[in-house]
C-alpha positions as CSV (number, residue, x, y, z in Angstrom):
1,M,33.5,-76.9,-53.0
2,N,31.4,-80.0,-53.8
3,I,32.3,-81.6,-50.5
4,R,31.2,-78.5,-48.5
5,F,27.9,-78.4,-50.5
6,T,27.3,-82.1,-49.8
7,L,28.1,-81.7,-46.1
8,L,25.9,-78.6,-45.8
9,F,23.1,-80.4,-47.6
10,A,23.4,-83.5,-45.3
11,I,23.3,-81.2,-42.2
12,L,20.2,-79.5,-43.5
13,L,18.5,-82.9,-44.1
14,L,19.4,-84.0,-40.5
15,L,18.0,-80.7,-39.1
16,L,14.8,-81.2,-41.2
17,A,14.4,-84.8,-40.0
18,W,14.9,-83.7,-36.4
19,A,12.3,-80.9,-36.7
20,C,9.8,-83.3,-38.2
21,K,10.5,-85.9,-35.4
22,K,10.0,-83.2,-32.8
23,T,6.6,-82.2,-34.3
24,E,5.5,-85.9,-34.1
25,V,6.4,-86.0,-30.4
26,D,4.5,-82.8,-29.7
27,E,1.4,-84.2,-31.3
28,E,1.4,-87.1,-28.8
29,F,0.2,-84.7,-26.1
30,E,-3.1,-84.0,-27.8
31,V,-6.0,-86.2,-26.9
32,D,-8.3,-87.9,-29.4
33,R,-10.5,-85.5,-31.3
34,S,-13.8,-86.7,-29.7
35,V,-14.4,-83.3,-28.1
36,I,-14.9,-81.8,-31.6
37,G,-18.6,-81.4,-32.4
38,E,-21.8,-79.8,-31.3
39,W,-22.8,-80.3,-27.7
40,Y,-26.0,-79.5,-25.7
41,S,-26.7,-79.2,-22.0
42,S,-30.0,-78.5,-20.1
43,R,-32.0,-79.3,-17.0
44,G,-30.3,-81.7,-14.7
45,N,-27.1,-81.7,-16.8
46,L,-26.5,-78.0,-16.1
47,S,-24.0,-77.1,-13.4
48,E,-25.6,-75.6,-10.3
49,I,-23.5,-72.5,-10.7
50,M,-24.8,-71.9,-14.3
51,K,-28.4,-72.3,-13.1
52,E,-28.3,-70.4,-9.9
53,V,-25.6,-67.7,-10.5
54,D,-26.0,-67.1,-14.2
55,G,-29.7,-67.9,-14.6
56,V,-28.9,-70.3,-17.6
57,D,-31.4,-73.0,-18.5
58,S,-29.6,-74.5,-21.5
59,V,-26.2,-74.3,-23.3
60,F,-25.2,-75.0,-26.9
61,L,-21.4,-75.5,-27.3
62,V,-19.3,-76.1,-30.5
63,F,-15.7,-77.2,-30.6
64,R,-14.5,-76.9,-34.2
65,T,-11.6,-78.6,-36.0
66,D,-9.8,-75.3,-36.4
67,S,-9.4,-74.9,-32.6
68,T,-12.2,-72.4,-32.2
69,Y,-15.2,-72.7,-30.0
70,Y,-18.6,-71.1,-29.8
71,I,-21.0,-71.1,-26.9
72,E,-24.6,-69.9,-26.7
73,T,-26.3,-69.8,-23.3
74,F,-30.1,-69.5,-23.0
75,G,-32.1,-68.3,-20.0
76,E,-33.8,-65.5,-18.2
77,L,-30.5,-64.2,-16.7
78,Y,-32.5,-62.2,-14.1
79,T,-34.0,-59.8,-16.7
80,T,-37.5,-59.0,-17.8
81,N,-36.8,-60.8,-21.1
82,R,-38.3,-64.2,-21.3
83,L,-35.3,-65.6,-23.2
84,V,-31.9,-64.0,-23.3
85,I,-29.1,-65.4,-25.4
86,K,-25.5,-64.8,-24.6
87,T,-22.7,-65.8,-27.0
88,Y,-19.0,-66.5,-26.3
89,Q,-16.3,-67.4,-28.6
90,G,-12.5,-67.9,-28.8
91,K,-9.8,-70.6,-29.2
92,Y,-9.3,-73.7,-27.2
93,R,-6.4,-76.2,-26.5
94,Y,-6.6,-79.5,-24.9
95,F,-4.0,-81.9,-23.6
96,A,-3.9,-85.5,-22.5
97,S,-3.2,-86.4,-18.9
98,D,-2.0,-89.5,-17.1
99,F,-5.3,-89.7,-15.1
100,G,-7.6,-91.9,-17.1
101,D,-9.8,-90.2,-19.6
102,I,-9.8,-86.8,-17.8
103,H,-7.9,-84.2,-19.8
104,T,-7.0,-80.6,-19.5
105,I,-8.6,-77.8,-21.6
106,S,-8.0,-74.1,-21.8
107,L,-10.3,-71.6,-23.4
108,D,-9.0,-68.2,-24.6
109,Q,-12.2,-66.2,-25.0
110,S,-12.2,-63.3,-27.4
111,K,-15.9,-62.3,-27.3
112,P,-17.8,-60.8,-25.7
113,S,-14.8,-60.0,-23.5
114,V,-11.2,-61.2,-23.4
115,L,-10.5,-63.7,-20.6
116,A,-9.1,-67.2,-20.1
117,L,-10.6,-70.3,-18.6
118,E,-8.9,-73.5,-17.6
119,G,-10.2,-76.9,-16.5
120,I,-10.9,-80.5,-17.3
121,F,-13.1,-82.6,-19.5
122,E,-13.9,-86.2,-20.1
123,V,-15.7,-87.6,-23.2
124,T,-17.5,-90.9,-23.0
125,T,-17.8,-92.6,-26.3
126,T,-18.8,-96.2,-25.3
127,S,-22.2,-95.9,-26.9
128,P,-24.3,-93.1,-28.4
129,P,-25.3,-90.5,-27.4
130,Y,-21.7,-89.5,-26.5
131,T,-21.4,-87.4,-23.3
132,M,-18.9,-85.0,-22.0
133,H,-18.3,-83.9,-18.4
134,F,-16.8,-80.4,-18.3
135,E,-15.5,-78.2,-15.5
136,V,-13.7,-74.9,-16.0
137,L,-12.9,-71.7,-14.1
138,Q,-11.8,-68.3,-15.1
139,V,-8.0,-67.8,-14.6
140,E,-7.3,-64.5,-16.4
141,P,-8.0,-61.9,-15.3
142,F,-7.2,-63.6,-12.0
143,V,-10.3,-63.9,-9.7
144,N,-8.7,-65.7,-6.8
145,L,-10.0,-69.1,-8.0
146,Y,-8.0,-72.1,-9.1
147,P,-9.1,-74.4,-11.9
148,P,-9.8,-78.2,-11.5
149,T,-7.0,-80.6,-12.4
150,P,-7.0,-84.1,-13.8
151,E,-5.2,-85.2,-10.5
152,G,-8.0,-83.8,-8.4
153,G,-10.8,-85.0,-10.7
154,F,-14.2,-83.6,-11.1
155,G,-15.2,-81.4,-8.2
156,S,-11.7,-80.1,-7.7
157,S,-12.5,-76.5,-8.7
158,D,-10.8,-74.1,-6.3
159,G,-9.3,-77.0,-4.3
160,G,-12.7,-78.7,-3.9
161,S,-14.6,-75.7,-2.5
162,F,-17.2,-75.8,-5.3
163,Q,-17.7,-79.6,-4.7
164,N,-19.8,-80.8,-7.7
165,R,-21.6,-77.4,-8.3
166,N,-19.3,-76.5,-11.2
167,I,-19.6,-79.7,-13.3
168,Q,-21.5,-79.4,-16.5
169,K,-22.7,-82.5,-18.5
170,Y,-23.1,-82.2,-22.3
171,V,-24.7,-84.6,-24.8
172,K,-23.1,-84.6,-28.3
173,I,-25.7,-83.7,-30.9
174,K,-23.5,-83.6,-34.0
175,N,-20.0,-84.7,-35.0
176,L,-18.0,-82.2,-37.1
177,E,-15.4,-84.5,-38.4
């Protein structure tokens, strides 16, 4: 009986060690946590699409350590109100790529409506203020557009048809770590 118990215990320890090692490997796919924080974009840093199509004049974006995000957009949004604020929130995931400092990000929006966005981002941390280039497109529900990829680089939204009109630049205003 003792030999069986010892053998079973050894097998359990090996399985536990393998599971822990697998988790360590999975973590290698995450990029550095420089995306976490509060970000702001306005004026010339706004994408042309946000300005022209959505009527946005500034954006406040927060990526939290618990993998949630929060976005507030400000602007007239083609209404009679001088300033309309829209808020969006959900969960995000990001993954490292083999294409320099450009990484993949997905946003699973839960409010005000459920949808998914995918795209790319690049954080520059050489000297303050830190900046982030950000380009995403809606992928669910499918709207017949394809997100940018690290391989294609910035401006690759929908195979390049958007050119640089979908690239947003943010300035980091607060670190949350």
